[in-house]
C-alpha angles and dihedrals in degrees: 000000000000119000109211146145132258093253088056101047091100088078093061108050112167090007127111114246139175122231132183106221148149126239107247094178141331145196131188145179132193097287107020138042127198118204120193101211131192132183107174093265094067149310130276137171118243114204118205115192114197094215093050100051139052112273093249092057093053091047089050090052091050097047103036112115134227114281095013111143122229148154109248126197123200151128117272113232133178114249117186091191092062119086085222094051097229141067136189124241098209123223102166142018130197113187110216097181129357110220119212130203097358103197100217107069130177089267124095116281128192118251094246091053090048092049091049087055097040092134087065101031087065086073094067123103093246096050091043089054094050091049091049090052090047088052093049090053090051091048093047091049095057088045094052098047094042089053089049093054099251125154118225112233128182113215120199122271093208109067138175094212139026134231094224105024128279102267096106099034133107108247122211137162118257098201100290097348134078114251134175135208106252120262091186138000091216102115090050091047089054089056090048092049090056086058103037106022102227120030140160136194129205116190148111122297131187134217122183089206113147095222128136100187125128089251100056136086129171092221119032141153126255135194108207120181119187121192132194116216090020118129126198095275092046088056097048089055092050090050096055093043090051094049093045090052096052094046092049091047091054090049091051100041106030104046092132094048093048088052092048087056094047090238116176096233092185086077092053095047088068095060102105127128138293102065125200119258135205130176124238087251091056092046090055091050092047094051090049089054090051093052100262093130090151092078116078135183107288095031123116120240122251129206097274090052094050091046093051090051095045091050088068091063138053091209134052110281130215118224104198138185102035118188112276090236092062098051135067123276098257099062119117113244116236103260088225097045124032092194095066132049135221098258143117140202117206112219118201122223124251097042098295095128133209114358098167135033119183147148149175106268127231108261098177113098099213095047092050092048088051092051091049091054093044088055092047092237124165108265091202094052092049097039095107091050091052090051091064086072089050101060114048101328117192135177109275140167141192146168144197127230118200107227099204095050089050092049090050091051097046094043095042097232117150102224130042090223087082094054101065121056096236110015123210109212132172092270101024130085096141135122 
């Protein structure tokens, strides 16, 4: 007998197999029992017919409790009615561990209760689907950058300085020095690009921002490419090709998961490069026309503003050339306008907000030194970063994509707390 997994049963149609699984749910009548089984790779229905199995097997099927673990034996059969396409005609059951009083039942539960039981909530079909989509985005990310000739670099999480100041960073003591949990690996990625040309990092970042919105996490994951000899336009093209690649990869490889989540895939099918672009100036004019008279030139955009702009497009939209005063010290000024920088935010459709922020970086030594002084940043702490402009400086660009916001958008879930296994929120450090 073959021992396999649910995701592999298609190889064994009309054959008897053995699967290690948990009971996600069940229902039964006098003559038949239906077991909803999961094993981490997927979900399948096991059908136990009283007349076809020994009495003890049928009684076990009727009495087994939710989330009990077992080995189940059965014949794989095609089932067109199943979203998965197969079911298991059960012939044998071996209970490994009988669970009792499992707290998450098929009834409705409040969000706080589910978050308190996140270690168990992950087992549900919905959360399983979101995690599988997250995994596919990660897989497709490595695939994309490897194919593009990028080198994976791991910047430090503990840093002595910050790309965008220290106001929203977690402070800690590093022996007798001040240190911060990284909010971005960008500065280190710039150094790496000067050594290896095209690099990317993929790791956790931290923001001590006291926000409770559905778009914010305290700990989240960022994909941060940095490219030597890349100007602003080169970076925009890479960004739209990258986003197109991960969306199309999810459409191809996560059909069942998208269906489980009820995602409207017709909207995702349109996500192919190139993406529309508007300047910050054009965005301000558009918002005024839409009645957002509260926002003036020089103001940053909030969630309602980004949503209003995104609703005019069926693809992500770039907002480019923000005012210099709104952006970090390292962004390259527009050569034709000193009051704006060569940057872009990529706004996802359907109200999911900014998923990428990026720019061309200042590569002139004197200008970067001037910017550091204007922002009152410690020249000693940033000395190594300034030196990158001293020894063979070149035009270079980079960006950061927030993984959880991207997962939320592609999977269609409302809140980013469902897009990371164990979310860290303003008032949540458990489990």
